[in-house]
C-alpha atoms as one frame of an Amber mdcrd trajectory, in Angstrom:
protein
 -19.663 -24.639 -12.574 -22.419 -23.605 -14.630 -22.636 -23.453 -18.389 -21.035
 -20.287 -19.645 -22.127 -18.201 -22.963 -20.056 -18.760 -26.024 -17.367 -16.192
 -26.550 -18.441 -13.754 -28.901 -14.948 -11.922 -29.833 -13.503 -15.130 -31.477
 -16.548 -14.970 -33.975 -16.729 -11.429 -34.691 -13.292  -9.742 -34.866 -11.061
 -12.433 -36.526  -8.032 -10.865 -34.755  -7.291  -9.133 -38.106  -5.557  -6.222
 -36.422  -4.123  -7.603 -33.410  -0.548  -8.105 -33.093   0.922 -11.617 -32.791
   2.135 -10.788 -29.188  -1.176  -9.662 -28.225  -2.811 -12.869 -29.478  -0.047
 -14.620 -27.581  -0.909 -12.615 -24.288  -4.759 -13.511 -25.031  -4.087 -17.133
 -25.082  -2.295 -16.921 -21.850  -4.781 -15.240 -20.214  -7.595 -17.483 -21.422
  -5.719 -20.495 -20.167  -5.286 -18.778 -16.887  -8.931 -17.566 -16.458  -9.863
 -21.375 -17.303  -7.518 -23.103 -15.288  -7.568 -20.984 -12.216 -10.620 -18.673
 -12.257 -13.263 -20.805 -13.506 -13.440 -23.124 -10.560 -13.741 -20.259  -7.977
 -15.229 -17.349  -9.941 -18.805 -17.715  -8.313 -17.244 -17.857  -4.734 -15.366
 -14.533  -5.572 -18.235 -12.986  -6.826 -20.260 -13.611  -3.896 -17.947 -12.875
  -1.225 -18.788  -9.926   1.135 -16.060  -7.237  -0.060 -13.713  -6.433   2.594
  -9.697  -6.864   3.230 -10.478 -10.527   4.793 -12.176 -11.528   1.564  -9.382
 -10.257  -0.809  -8.503 -12.891  -3.212  -4.597 -12.880  -2.316  -4.078 -16.175
  -3.797  -5.475 -15.591  -7.455  -3.477 -11.987  -7.082  -0.107 -13.629  -6.592
  -1.003 -16.481  -9.249  -1.861 -13.334 -11.542   1.835 -12.373 -10.617   3.373
 -15.693 -11.131   1.656 -16.242 -14.507   3.068 -12.859 -15.719  -0.176 -11.120
 -16.337   0.302  -8.360 -14.120   3.784  -7.730 -16.062   2.122  -7.519 -19.574
   1.888  -3.802 -20.255   5.146  -2.651 -18.788   8.879  -2.180 -20.174  11.363
  -4.788 -19.361  13.524  -2.235 -17.178  10.868  -2.709 -14.670   9.907  -6.459
 -14.821   7.596  -6.137 -17.805   6.971  -7.879 -20.982   8.289  -5.202 -23.018
   5.680  -5.603 -25.702   5.949  -3.603 -28.920   2.204  -2.512 -28.723   1.815
  -2.308 -24.831  -1.847  -0.651 -25.420  -3.651  -3.798 -26.903  -2.327  -6.682
 -24.399  -4.025  -5.176 -21.151  -7.532  -5.031 -22.988  -7.507  -8.452 -24.095
  -6.039  -9.521 -20.424  -9.024  -7.967 -18.696 -11.203  -9.229 -21.165 -10.366
 -12.856 -21.000 -10.503 -12.428 -17.007 -13.822 -10.730 -17.173 -15.220 -13.799
 -19.037 -14.760 -15.768 -16.033 -14.705 -12.856 -12.933 -15.357  -9.093 -13.338
 -13.751  -8.859  -9.910 -10.347 -10.308 -10.877 -10.468  -8.304 -14.200 -11.150
  -5.391 -12.076  -7.919  -6.176  -9.861  -6.035  -6.877 -12.901  -7.160  -3.493
 -14.680  -6.378  -1.401 -11.711  -2.728  -2.877 -11.693  -1.981  -2.792 -15.394
  -4.170   0.005 -16.492  -4.794   2.622 -13.900  -2.174   2.608 -11.074   0.323
   0.757 -13.015   0.237   3.188 -16.037   0.499   6.123 -13.601   3.199   4.752
 -11.771   5.090   3.647 -15.079   5.714   7.310 -15.594   7.078   7.988 -12.254
  10.887   8.678 -10.899  12.974   5.596 -10.475  12.384   5.570  -7.212   8.701
   5.486  -7.456   9.222   2.450 -10.080  11.130   0.702  -7.405   9.070   1.420
  -4.566   5.734   0.926  -5.987   5.563  -0.337  -9.472   7.801  -3.322  -9.518
   6.562  -4.780  -6.218   2.881  -4.260  -7.529   3.929  -6.428 -10.560   5.289
  -8.898  -8.173   2.318  -9.234  -6.136   4.104  -7.798  -2.920   1.885  -4.713
  -3.250  -1.639  -4.204  -3.946  -2.981  -1.138  -5.488  -5.956   0.696  -5.521
  -7.656   3.884  -6.524 -10.407   5.890  -5.252 -12.182   9.172  -6.860 -13.974
  12.053  -5.451 -15.560  12.805  -8.843 -19.221  11.890  -8.276 -19.814  12.580
 -12.077 -17.334  10.521 -13.718 -17.136   7.287 -11.737 -13.771   5.651 -13.678
 -13.925   8.114 -16.494 -11.623  10.234 -15.070 -10.617  12.312 -18.318 -10.272
  15.861 -18.113 -13.473  16.679 -19.498 -15.275  15.086 -16.517 -12.980  16.336
 -13.451 -14.852  19.057 -11.495 -12.885  19.020  -8.128 -10.480  21.640  -7.869
  -7.672  22.160  -5.169  -6.868  25.844  -3.868  -4.078  26.901  -1.900  -4.287
  28.357   1.668  -1.183  29.220   3.329   1.008  25.959   3.214  -2.004  23.583
   2.935  -3.735  22.741  -0.366  -7.256  22.005  -0.071
């Protein structure tokens, strides 16, 4: 494993505003990243992107460790944190220190798709969110917004839909 740069967040922020629950989640994510990601991060980063190369083993370990459960309420299998917005950001940051690829996978689950699914009906939560947290299903997202990449805020959305008969185009 190559020498990594020093962690700057430890020197800059002093964790003055982070709740204790978030600090515990950071510790858990950092330990996971060092133990599980560090030895294979280079290999993951240099694989060709395709279905066969998806790191299912690490995805399942993220779930087993609880890192996919972080931002969600207890009723769907999550941690039920008091401040659920902070913790996913520190998880993604800790994972990204070792592997941007795995951080993106976790971010898609916890932040993008997971947040959307957590506001769905009980059926949606049971069919998609809970299996995602358990690593039984993998989520993905795609966008047709060429001007906004992953910034899918309303100000950036340009694509529109229009009804034509019973179809929406």
